[in-house]
Structures are given as structure tokens and as C-alpha cells.
C-alpha positions as CSV (number, residue, x, y, z in Angstrom):
1,M,0.0,0.0,0.0
2,D,2.8,2.4,0.9
3,R,4.6,1.7,-2.4
4,L,1.5,2.7,-4.4
5,L,0.9,5.8,-2.4
6,T,4.5,7.0,-2.8
7,G,4.5,6.2,-6.5
8,Q,7.1,3.4,-6.3
9,A,5.1,0.5,-7.6
10,I,7.0,-2.6,-8.5
11,A,4.5,-5.3,-9.5
12,S,1.7,-3.1,-10.9
13,N,1.1,-0.1,-13.2
14,G,1.0,2.2,-10.1
15,S,-2.6,3.2,-10.4
16,L,-4.5,3.9,-7.2
17,T,-6.9,1.0,-7.5
18,V,-7.6,-2.3,-5.7
19,V,-6.3,-4.2,-8.7
20,A,-2.9,-2.5,-8.4
21,L,-3.0,-3.0,-4.6
22,A,-3.6,-6.7,-5.1
23,A,-0.8,-6.9,-7.7
24,E,1.6,-5.2,-5.3
25,A,0.6,-7.6,-2.5
26,G,0.8,-10.6,-4.8
27,V,-2.8,-11.8,-4.2
28,H,-5.9,-12.0,-6.3
29,R,-8.0,-8.9,-6.4
30,M,-11.1,-10.8,-5.2
31,A,-9.3,-11.7,-2.0
32,I,-9.0,-8.0,-1.2
33,L,-12.5,-7.2,-2.3
34,K,-14.2,-10.1,-0.5
35,R,-12.0,-11.2,2.4
36,H,-10.1,-8.0,3.3
37,V,-12.7,-5.2,2.9
38,D,-11.1,-3.4,5.8
39,L,-7.8,-3.2,3.8
40,K,-9.6,-1.9,0.7
41,N,-11.5,0.7,2.7
42,E,-8.2,1.8,4.4
43,F,-6.4,2.0,1.1
44,Y,-9.1,4.2,-0.4
45,E,-9.2,6.4,2.7
46,R,-5.4,6.8,2.6
47,V,-5.6,7.6,-1.2
48,R,-8.0,10.5,-0.4
49,T,-6.1,11.9,2.6
50,E,-2.4,11.4,1.7
51,T,-2.4,12.0,-2.0
52,R,-5.4,14.4,-2.0
53,Q,-6.6,12.5,-5.1
54,V,-9.8,10.8,-5.9
55,P,-9.4,7.1,-6.7
56,E,-9.8,6.2,-10.4
57,T,-12.9,4.1,-9.7
58,E,-14.6,7.0,-8.0
59,K,-13.7,9.2,-10.9
60,R,-15.2,6.8,-13.4
61,L,-18.3,6.4,-11.2
62,R,-18.7,10.2,-11.1
63,E,-18.3,10.5,-14.9
64,T,-21.0,7.8,-15.3
65,V,-23.4,9.6,-13.0
66,T,-22.8,12.8,-14.9
67,K,-23.5,11.1,-18.2
68,L,-26.7,9.5,-16.8
69,K,-27.9,12.9,-15.5
70,K,-27.4,14.4,-18.9
71,T,-29.3,11.4,-20.5
72,I,-32.2,11.8,-18.1
73,A,-32.4,15.6,-18.8
74,N,-32.3,14.9,-22.6
75,Q,-35.0,12.3,-22.3
76,R,-37.2,14.6,-20.3
77,V,-36.9,17.3,-23.0
78,E,-37.6,14.7,-25.7
79,I,-40.7,13.4,-23.8
80,E,-42.1,16.9,-23.4
81,E,-41.5,17.6,-27.2
82,L,-43.3,14.3,-28.0
83,R,-46.3,15.2,-25.8
84,Q,-46.6,18.6,-27.5
85,Q,-46.4,16.9,-30.9
86,V,-49.2,14.4,-29.9
87,T,-51.4,17.4,-28.9
88,R,-50.7,19.2,-32.2
89,L,-51.5,16.0,-34.2
90,A,-54.7,15.4,-32.2
91,L,-55.8,18.9,-32.9
92,A,-54.9,18.6,-36.6
93,S,-56.8,15.4,-36.8
94,A,-59.9,17.0,-35.2
95,V,-59.7,19.9,-37.7
96,L,-59.4,17.6,-40.7
97,T,-62.3,15.4,-39.5
98,Q,-64.5,18.5,-39.0
99,Q,-63.5,19.8,-42.5
100,R,-64.3,16.5,-44.1
101,G,-67.7,16.4,-42.4
102,E,-68.5,19.9,-43.6
103,Q,-67.5,19.0,-47.2
104,A,-69.6,15.9,-47.2
105,G,-72.6,17.7,-45.7
106,C,-75.3,16.0,-43.7
107,A,-75.9,13.4,-46.4
108,S,-73.2,11.2,-45.1
109,V,-74.7,11.1,-41.6
110,P,-76.5,7.8,-40.9
111,D,-80.2,7.9,-40.1
112,N,-79.8,6.9,-36.5
113,V,-77.5,9.8,-35.6
114,V,-78.8,13.1,-34.4
115,P,-76.4,15.9,-35.1
116,F,-75.8,18.5,-32.4
117,P,-76.6,22.1,-33.4
118,R,-73.4,24.1,-34.2
119,S,-72.4,26.7,-31.7
120,T,-71.4,30.1,-33.0
121,I,-68.7,31.0,-30.5
């Protein structure tokens, strides 16, 4: 752990991750992740305090969260645009239906339908 924090890595690439810590210790990374959670937590805490750096995994996680927030915002805008488009299409359909009824006249209305009187608003 000390070699990684001082930048003198021997068996790894020197990154501040559990994978590099496991390589420096000569153990499988899952051993640190599953059996030695206390060492992993201590390592990340020391990375934050001693080097004043954010671990690479946390950086990637923050980038992913930022991308997801942008995606959510874009989807909300797109959903709102689609809702407005549905409203406009419904209104256009109503207008076309009304115009078609006016052009056809009352002759196309079946005998069992009583038309409502038109309002003059």
C-alpha cells in the first residue's frame, strides 16, 4: 500500500486501485474485495487523505453519474416535445375530421345519428 501511495510501484502499473494493490501484494484482487474489505477501505481512505486525489474508480463512477444525469435531462426534454407533438397531431386530426364532415354535408350522416346544433362561438 505504501509503495503505491509513494509512487514506487514494483508489480503493478501504479494506479491507485484495488487491482494495483492486489498486484503489489501478490494476491488475487477478489481476495482483497471479498475477504479484506477493511484493507480496501483503508487503502481508499489513505488515497483520499495522503495524496489528495480521488481514486480512479470513484472518478469513473462520477463520470458515469454525470452522463446519466445528462441522458435523463435529454429524455425529459424529448418526452415533453413528443407530448406537444401528440397534442398538435390530435388537434390537426380533429380539424381535418371536421372539415371532411363539412365538405360531405349532412348526407353522409346515418339515419340513426342526431347531429348536435353548431355553436357560434
